[in-house]
GUGURO-916749 format. One record per residue (C-alpha): residue number from 1; residue in one letter; chain; x, y, z. Coordinates in Angstrom, 3 decimals. Layout:
BEGIN
i  aa  ch  X  Y  Z
NUM  a  A  X  Y  Z
...
This chain:
BEGIN
i  aa  ch  X  Y  Z
1  m  A  0.000  0.000  0.000
2  s  A  1.332  3.468  -0.848
3  a  A  1.798  6.220  1.666
4  a  A  -1.162  8.455  2.350
5  q  A  -1.318  11.487  0.106
6  p  A  -2.286  14.957  1.278
7  g  A  -6.071  15.172  1.405
8  d  A  -6.535  11.389  1.873
9  r  A  -8.709  10.382  4.780
10  a  A  -7.282  7.954  7.269
11  g  A  -7.979  4.422  6.148
12  a  A  -9.079  5.475  2.667
13  s  A  -7.763  3.471  -0.231
14  p  A  -5.383  5.159  -2.685
15  g  A  -7.238  7.320  -5.144
16  t  A  -10.296  7.831  -2.945
17  a  A  -9.432  11.500  -2.358
18  d  A  -9.037  11.989  -6.106
19  v  A  -12.513  10.557  -6.693
20  r  A  -14.032  12.783  -3.997
21  a  A  -12.323  15.836  -5.502
22  t  A  -14.002  15.191  -8.860
23  q  A  -17.451  14.505  -7.451
24  d  A  -20.042  17.216  -7.319
25  e  A  -23.311  17.550  -5.443
26  v  A  -25.162  15.716  -8.216
27  d  A  -22.881  12.691  -7.755
28  r  A  -23.765  12.667  -4.068
29  i  A  -27.501  12.946  -4.797
30  v  A  -27.380  10.187  -7.410
31  s  A  -25.355  7.973  -5.086
32  a  A  -27.986  8.372  -2.384
33  w  A  -30.758  7.499  -4.834
34  q  A  -28.818  4.461  -6.053
35  r  A  -28.417  3.314  -2.469
36  e  A  -32.131  3.770  -1.777
37  r  A  -33.475  2.722  -5.192
38  p  A  -30.925  0.496  -6.963
39  d  A  -33.655  -0.453  -9.463
40  l  A  -33.608  3.019  -11.042
41  y  A  -31.345  4.064  -13.939
42  p  A  -30.060  7.491  -12.850
43  m  A  -28.335  8.768  -16.031
44  p  A  -31.035  11.404  -16.726
45  l  A  -30.522  12.704  -13.186
46  h  A  -26.759  12.936  -13.816
47  v  A  -27.360  15.016  -16.945
48  f  A  -30.360  17.187  -16.217
49  s  A  -29.549  18.004  -12.603
50  r  A  -26.240  19.394  -13.860
51  v  A  -27.978  21.296  -16.656
52  s  A  -30.358  22.749  -14.076
53  r  A  -27.523  23.760  -11.755
54  l  A  -25.572  25.306  -14.634
55  a  A  -28.712  27.209  -15.644
56  r  A  -28.777  28.774  -12.178
57  h  A  -25.161  29.900  -12.537
58  l  A  -25.910  31.255  -16.013
59  d  A  -28.924  33.132  -14.667
60  l  A  -26.735  34.756  -12.003
61  a  A  -24.118  35.719  -14.611
62  r  A  -26.838  37.242  -16.790
63  r  A  -28.364  39.197  -13.922
64  h  A  -24.934  40.580  -13.032
65  a  A  -24.170  41.575  -16.648
66  f  A  -27.542  43.254  -17.074
67  t  A  -27.491  45.039  -13.706
68  e  A  -23.967  46.318  -14.355
69  h  A  -25.219  48.040  -17.511
70  g  A  -28.604  49.220  -16.239
71  v  A  -30.686  46.760  -18.236
72  e  A  -33.473  44.492  -17.016
73  a  A  -33.525  40.922  -18.389
74  w  A  -36.716  41.604  -20.353
75  e  A  -35.168  44.806  -21.771
76  f  A  -32.117  42.839  -22.863
77  d  A  -34.361  40.403  -24.741
78  v  A  -35.981  43.222  -26.728
79  l  A  -32.779  45.235  -27.189
80  s  A  -30.832  42.205  -28.372
81  a  A  -33.583  41.266  -30.861
82  l  A  -33.362  44.781  -32.296
83  r  A  -29.545  44.717  -32.325
84  r  A  -29.451  41.344  -34.104
85  a  A  -31.806  42.702  -36.757
86  g  A  -28.954  44.814  -38.155
87  e  A  -29.121  48.342  -39.515
88  p  A  -31.340  50.269  -38.919
89  y  A  -31.956  48.121  -35.791
90  e  A  -35.727  48.157  -36.025
91  l  A  -38.532  45.613  -36.017
92  t  A  -42.302  45.655  -35.850
93  p  A  -43.907  44.881  -32.494
94  g  A  -45.220  41.667  -34.076
95  r  A  -41.709  40.564  -34.972
96  l  A  -40.512  41.441  -31.448
97  i  A  -43.325  39.301  -30.030
98  a  A  -42.155  36.377  -32.175
99  e  A  -38.526  36.921  -31.144
100  t  A  -39.201  37.195  -27.401
101  l  A  -42.233  34.874  -27.052
102  v  A  -44.399  37.281  -25.052
103  s  A  -47.994  38.387  -25.535
104  s  A  -49.028  41.475  -27.476
105  g  A  -50.091  43.293  -24.297
106  t  A  -46.796  42.475  -22.598
107  m  A  -44.825  43.725  -25.596
108  t  A  -46.814  46.969  -25.731
109  n  A  -46.060  47.556  -22.052
110  r  A  -42.364  46.762  -22.571
111  i  A  -42.045  49.068  -25.552
112  d  A  -43.800  51.886  -23.627
113  r  A  -41.369  51.497  -20.722
114  m  A  -38.326  51.326  -22.996
115  v  A  -39.444  54.445  -24.888
116  a  A  -39.729  56.214  -21.514
117  h  A  -36.163  55.081  -20.658
118  g  A  -34.820  56.325  -23.998
119  l  A  -33.759  52.853  -25.168
120  v  A  -36.072  52.627  -28.195
121  v  A  -38.290  54.871  -30.284
122  r  A  -41.536  54.133  -32.109
123  s  A  -42.127  55.402  -35.599
124  a  A  -44.493  54.817  -38.490
125  d  A  -43.145  52.826  -41.423
126  t  A  -42.175  55.149  -44.286
127  t  A  -44.016  53.016  -46.868
128  d  A  -47.120  52.136  -44.836
129  r  A  -48.132  54.500  -42.042
130  r  A  -50.324  51.781  -40.505
131  v  A  -47.190  49.781  -39.642
132  v  A  -45.294  50.754  -36.496
133  k  A  -41.563  50.149  -36.168
134  v  A  -39.568  50.000  -32.952
135  r  A  -35.994  51.229  -33.361
136  l  A  -33.011  50.987  -31.078
137  t  A  -31.648  54.357  -29.882
138  a  A  -27.943  55.064  -29.496
139  e  A  -28.374  54.619  -25.723
140  g  A  -30.178  51.306  -26.204
141  r  A  -27.442  50.092  -28.545
142  a  A  -24.681  51.123  -26.136
143  r  A  -26.349  49.299  -23.242
144  v  A  -27.111  46.085  -25.114
145  d  A  -23.596  45.983  -26.594
146  a  A  -21.980  46.503  -23.178
147  a  A  -24.249  43.964  -21.481
148  m  A  -23.564  41.399  -24.221
149  s  A  -19.794  41.842  -23.870
150  t  A  -19.967  41.399  -20.098
151  l  A  -22.308  38.423  -20.458
152  l  A  -20.045  36.647  -22.950
153  d  A  -17.049  37.195  -20.659
154  s  A  -18.984  35.565  -17.811
155  e  A  -20.171  32.719  -20.000
156  r  A  -16.608  32.080  -21.217
157  d  A  -15.599  31.786  -17.563
158  l  A  -18.347  29.175  -17.048
159  l  A  -16.865  27.129  -19.919
160  a  A  -13.220  27.602  -18.909
161  a  A  -12.847  24.060  -17.525
162  l  A  -13.483  22.610  -21.003
163  s  A  -11.046  22.426  -23.888
164  p  A  -12.080  24.040  -27.184
165  g  A  -12.901  20.577  -28.552
166  e  A  -15.018  19.738  -25.524
167  r  A  -16.898  23.037  -25.885
168  t  A  -17.663  22.198  -29.502
169  q  A  -18.772  18.699  -28.542
170  l  A  -20.990  20.056  -25.753
171  r  A  -22.501  22.638  -28.128
172  d  A  -23.329  19.922  -30.652
173  l  A  -24.769  17.517  -28.071
174  l  A  -26.956  20.215  -26.513
175  r  A  -28.199  21.203  -29.969
176  r  A  -29.219  17.569  -30.603
177  l  A  -31.171  17.520  -27.349
178  l  A  -32.917  20.821  -28.102
179  l  A  -33.794  20.325  -31.785
180  p  A  -36.927  18.228  -31.126
181  f  A  -38.336  21.139  -29.088
182  e  A  -37.579  23.808  -31.688
183  a  A  -40.242  24.952  -34.112
184  v  A  -37.879  25.607  -37.001
């Protein structure tokens, strides 16, 4: 038997400390379930409990990025839809509803509040005055760009433990899981 390594517990077999160091809370939860219900196949718990926990960390990173730049999460959704639209950074309220998956009344309220904050402006379409366009202001663009930069920095930190190849593999695997839910 080899000498105890730093971090080994007394009486633990070699390598036990290494295993404990690589286990997370999900491993402990799954282990408890396996002990109590050995008839269950826990792989979904291994995967989706981790996805859920990562989602919480992502949510915190997003809140921090948005708060740092004076943007609410719902504002970021609308501002980023407008920013992704490209020059002149405008969309109809109907298109914004489709992009953000909110009701018409909710979108009207959001646009009203964002107009009041100077983040967007409403204007009539130049070819059809019945059509309303919502356009990003310079202030709205500055905030969404800054929030996106901060968010991507935080998200890169969340992926730092993975190699570039592992990130690509994870991206592709997650896409495969999500595709059946997408209405493409």
